[in-house]
C-alpha positions in Angstrom: -66.2 -1.6 1.6 -64.8 -5.1 1.4 -63.5 -4.4 -2.0 -61.7 -1.2 -0.7 -60.0 -2.8 2.2 -59.0 -5.5 0.0 -58.0 -3.9 -2.7 -55.7 -1.9 -0.7 -54.4 -4.4 1.3 -53.3 -7.2 -1.4 -50.8 -5.0 -2.7 -48.9 -4.1 0.4 -47.8 -7.9 0.4 -45.3 -7.4 -2.2 -43.6 -9.7 -4.2 -40.8 -12.0 -3.1 -38.1 -9.5 -5.1 -39.7 -6.6 -3.9 -39.2 -7.9 -0.1 -35.5 -8.8 -0.5 -34.8 -5.3 -2.0 -32.8 -2.6 -0.3 -35.7 -0.4 0.7 -39.2 -0.5 -0.7 -42.0 2.3 0.0 -45.7 1.6 -0.1 -47.9 4.7 -0.6 -51.7 4.1 0.4 -54.4 6.8 -0.8 -57.2 7.6 1.4 -59.2 11.2 1.3 -59.5 14.1 3.3 -63.3 12.6 3.9 -61.5 10.5 6.4 -61.2 13.8 8.4 -64.1 15.8 7.0 -66.7 13.1 6.3 -69.4 13.5 3.8 -72.7 11.7 2.9 -70.8 9.0 1.9 -70.8 6.0 4.8 -68.8 3.4 3.4 -66.6 5.6 1.8 -65.7 7.5 4.5 -65.2 4.6 6.7 -62.8 2.6 4.5 -61.0 5.9 3.7 -60.7 6.4 7.6 -59.4 2.6 8.0 -56.7 3.6 5.6 -55.5 6.0 7.9 -55.0 3.1 10.5 -53.7 0.8 8.4 -50.5 3.1 7.4 -49.8 3.3 11.0 -50.1 -0.4 11.5 -48.2 -1.6 8.2 -45.2 1.2 9.0 -44.6 -0.9 12.1 -45.3 -4.3 10.9 -43.2 -4.0 7.6 -40.4 -1.7 9.0 -38.1 -4.5 10.1 -38.3 -5.7 6.4 -37.2 -2.2 5.4 -40.4 -1.5 4.3 -41.9 2.0 4.4 -45.7 3.0 4.5 -47.0 6.3 4.1 -50.4 7.8 2.9 -51.4 10.2 0.9 -54.4 12.0 1.9 -55.9 14.3 -1.2 -58.4 16.8 -0.5 -60.8 17.9 -3.4 -58.7 16.8 -6.5 -60.3 17.6 -10.0 -61.2 13.7 -11.1 -64.5 12.0 -12.5 -65.4 11.0 -9.4 -65.2 14.5 -7.6 -67.1 16.0 -10.1 -70.3 13.6 -9.6 -69.6 13.2 -5.8 -69.4 16.1 -3.9 -72.2 18.8 -3.4 -71.4 22.7 -3.9 -70.4 23.0 -0.2 -67.7 20.5 0.1 -66.3 21.9 -3.3 -66.2 25.6 -1.6 -64.6 24.2 1.3 -61.9 22.2 -0.8 -61.7 25.4 -3.4 -60.5 27.6 -0.3 -57.1 28.1 -2.1 -58.8 29.4 -5.2 -58.4 26.7 -7.5 -59.4 22.8 -7.6 -56.7 20.7 -6.9 -55.1 18.7 -9.6 -53.5 15.5 -9.7 -50.2 17.0 -10.4 -50.3 18.6 -7.0 -50.0 15.1 -5.5 -47.6 13.4 -8.1 -44.5 15.2 -6.8 -45.4 14.0 -2.9 -45.6 10.3 -4.2 -42.8 10.3 -5.9 -40.7 11.6 -3.0 -42.4 9.1 -0.8 -41.0 6.7 -2.6 -37.3 8.1 -3.0 -34.5 7.4 -1.0 -35.0 11.1 -0.1 -37.8 10.3 2.3 -36.3 7.1 3.9 -36.8 8.2 7.2 -40.5 9.0 6.6 -42.5 6.2 7.5 -46.1 5.9 9.2 -47.3 9.4 8.0 -50.6 10.4 6.7 -49.9 13.4 4.6 -52.8 15.9 3.5 -52.7 17.6 0.0 -55.7 19.8 0.1 -54.7 23.5 0.2 -55.6 23.8 3.5 -55.7 21.9 7.1 -58.5 19.5 7.4 -58.6 20.4 11.3 -60.0 24.0 10.7 
């Protein structure tokens, strides 16, 4: 778990050049497992921690004109998801009739990094084809 925490937090510090730019955006990547835990204890905890880290960094970095948001993908077809999640969890994630693709998340990340999202800060945004509160 230490690896996830430090690997995520370290890049958010930024470089001196990026901290003096007009506007910066950080997009952390969590998982819907933060809302619907699966049998991956440390993974679930680290992804849940990212939700809080997003809120904290958003407040702390706002005075430096740095926005922080978090992408919370659902079941996305990747090498990790193919070996990790059981059939029951996959069924829940496939309620839209298909598995998610990395491209389903790319547009949101691009938007969050753009000036069009200049008033969006501290948000955890789920891209899962369903609401994890169901």
